[in-house]
Steps between C-alpha positions, in 0.01 A plus 500: 500500500761226493863592441596391148788254487687489169743212438763535228762246399846658528692501172779754565648735757309788339149358537442692822582833332252435221230411750569805718466724194166333421383552858599867494291544185196319648281728711274370774143512376191598702375205703820305440720374782769756590776238497643254249759226553717361222732204547757438231626149570753240393655202680815703571370847589174687537398863543195649668359827372251661733306787344308712750293815466637789706166523682567172683876505533784727602871444552466378857219254433676342199816461709298327773333277242833380360644443848205271572525318166876453505 
C-alpha cells in the first residue's frame, strides 16, 4: 500500500503535540501501510511527523532515514 501523506496547516507551536497524540492513539490496521507521514506546514516553519510500526523500524534505521532526509 501507499504511504499516507497528511498535510496540516500550522496554526501554533503546539500543533505537533496534538498530532503526535492522535498518531499514538491510531493503531495500524490489518492490510494498512505500516508507515504514515504528517507534515504540519506554514511559510515560516514546518514539522514532519513520521509514524512507523515497530515491525519495519528500529532505532538505527530511523536514525539512518533522518540522516538521508536531512
